[in-house]
C-alpha positions, 0 to 999 in steps of 0.5 A: 454500486459496490464499495470495497474497503481494502484497508487493513485495520490498525491494531496493536498486534498487526505485523510491521516491517522488521525494525519499525516500531510496534503499533500501540493503541491505548487510552489517554483518557477512559470513561471506565476509569472516571474520565469525562471522555474516551481518548485513544492514544496512538504510537506507530510508524508512518508505514503502518498497515495500508499506507503510502510511500512518498519519494522522501522515504528512499530519496531524501528529497523533501517530496513528502506525503503532505504534498502528494497529488490527490489527482493521482491518489484518486481516480480510475484504476485496474485491479489484477489478480495474479495466480498463486504460482507467481512468486514475483511481479517481473516485466515478463509477468506484467506483459501478460497482465491485460492493462489498458493503454490508458491505465495509470493506476494499477493494483496487484492482488496476489497470494499475499492477500490470503495472509490478511484474510487469515489474520496472520500476525507474523511478518512474512518475508516471502511475500510476492513483490515487484522486481527491478525490471518490473518497476522499470516496466511500470514506469515505461508504461506510464503507471503513476500509482502502483498498489501491492497487497503486502507491506512493501512493493519490493523484495524483503532482501533488497527493497531499494532498487524497485522503490528508487526506480518507482519513486524517482519517476514520481510513481506513488506507492501504495502498500498493505492492501487487502485485495482478497475479496476484490475481483479483477477489473476496473474500479474507482480508487479513493486513497487518502493518506493522512496529511502529516507535515514533512512525513515520508509516508502515511497510513491511508484509508483506501476504498475501491468503488465498482459501478 
């Protein structure tokens, strides 16, 4: 059994979506300063690092992260590794992905993951993303969870259409994966977002297990 931790490490200098609050990791109590314990203080967006989007993020429909189905967030998945010359994940590209007829969880490794392995700290706007017709393809083919290796499933210039198509259909969106060391193939996915009441998303420790 091999375990792949595909989560990003949360740190104060990690990239965040432009306009979102920067990540702050500090100490509320420090033994070096004479306190009896160390206590870490966090300030961050719900969409920091590896995270899950709930429908409420774009639809304002009160379907929040604390109510997402765990049976979708965990289970068999397929990881595909797209060539570096793929600039967008369109329906045409998806037609060439060897997705089995029973696949319901699909993760996309792209050239985006090279930024994570290189510890790139600046937000990149030219990341590989899912197009509108790609999102429609995923819904039509019964995908229930889609994972991408940058901070948004949709293009930076217009993130709304693809998000709305997926979330309206009940597809869970998993963003910010580091798939740089994961070979193409089938895995067991374990993705557990923090159970934050009323939140439109949450960071998630995410692992893949191959047998």
